[in-house]
C-alpha positions as CSV (number, residue, x, y, z in Angstrom):
1,X,-3.0,-31.0,-38.5
2,X,-6.5,-29.2,-36.7
3,X,-7.0,-25.6,-35.4
4,X,-9.4,-24.1,-33.1
5,X,-12.0,-22.2,-34.2
6,X,-13.9,-19.8,-31.5
7,X,-17.9,-19.8,-32.4
8,X,-19.2,-16.6,-30.9
9,X,-22.8,-17.8,-29.4
10,X,-25.1,-15.0,-28.2
11,X,-28.1,-14.8,-25.2
12,X,-27.8,-18.4,-25.8
13,X,-29.8,-19.1,-22.4
14,X,-31.5,-15.3,-22.5
15,X,-35.2,-15.6,-24.6
16,X,-35.8,-12.0,-24.3
17,X,-35.0,-10.2,-27.3
18,X,-35.6,-13.3,-29.8
19,X,-39.1,-14.3,-28.3
20,X,-41.1,-13.5,-30.4
21,X,-44.4,-11.1,-29.9
22,X,-48.2,-12.5,-28.8
23,X,-50.6,-12.7,-31.1
24,X,-53.5,-11.1,-30.5
25,X,-55.4,-14.2,-33.2
26,X,-59.8,-13.4,-32.4
27,X,-60.4,-16.3,-34.1
28,X,-61.3,-19.6,-33.2
29,X,-59.0,-23.5,-33.8
30,X,-60.1,-26.2,-32.8
31,X,-56.7,-29.0,-32.6
32,X,-56.9,-31.9,-32.8
33,X,-54.0,-33.9,-31.2
34,X,-53.4,-37.9,-30.0
35,X,-55.2,-37.7,-26.6
36,X,-58.1,-34.4,-27.0
37,X,-59.3,-31.8,-29.1
38,X,-58.7,-27.7,-27.7
39,X,-60.2,-25.3,-28.6
40,X,-59.0,-21.4,-27.7
41,X,-57.4,-18.5,-29.6
42,X,-53.7,-19.1,-30.5
43,X,-51.4,-16.8,-28.2
44,X,-48.5,-17.4,-28.5
45,X,-46.7,-20.1,-31.3
46,X,-43.4,-20.7,-33.0
47,X,-41.5,-23.5,-34.2
48,X,-41.9,-25.7,-31.5
49,X,-45.2,-24.9,-30.2
50,X,-47.4,-22.7,-29.6
51,X,-49.6,-22.1,-26.1
52,X,-53.7,-21.7,-26.6
53,X,-56.1,-19.5,-24.6
54,X,-58.9,-22.7,-24.5
55,X,-62.3,-21.2,-23.0
56,X,-61.8,-21.9,-20.3
57,X,-59.4,-18.7,-19.7
58,X,-56.9,-21.6,-19.6
59,X,-53.4,-21.8,-21.0
60,X,-51.9,-24.6,-22.9
61,X,-48.7,-25.7,-24.5
62,X,-49.4,-28.1,-27.2
63,X,-45.6,-29.1,-28.9
64,X,-46.8,-28.9,-33.2
65,X,-45.5,-32.3,-33.4
66,X,-48.5,-33.8,-31.8
67,X,-51.1,-31.5,-33.7
68,X,-52.9,-34.2,-36.0
69,X,-54.9,-31.1,-36.9
70,X,-56.5,-28.0,-37.0
71,X,-59.5,-25.9,-37.4
72,X,-60.6,-23.3,-37.7
73,X,-64.4,-21.9,-35.8
74,X,-64.9,-18.8,-35.7
75,X,-63.1,-15.7,-37.2
76,X,-64.2,-12.3,-36.1
77,X,-63.9,-9.5,-37.7
78,X,-61.9,-6.2,-36.5
């Protein structure tokens, strides 16, 4: 007979402590998807998606599985 197993799930719905920090990368990227090409700075990324601050200062979420190509346009030394 199988015994029930207790599994502790901590912070399942809370991303407050687990979320990665916002990136301060000055590099300008060109990210190509099937629909269009985005140009901007990567401000956030995790295993599933990334958030890009476009040249028009609009944040865009892009699923990593939809990315075809990433190119570096410019790096700003700081």
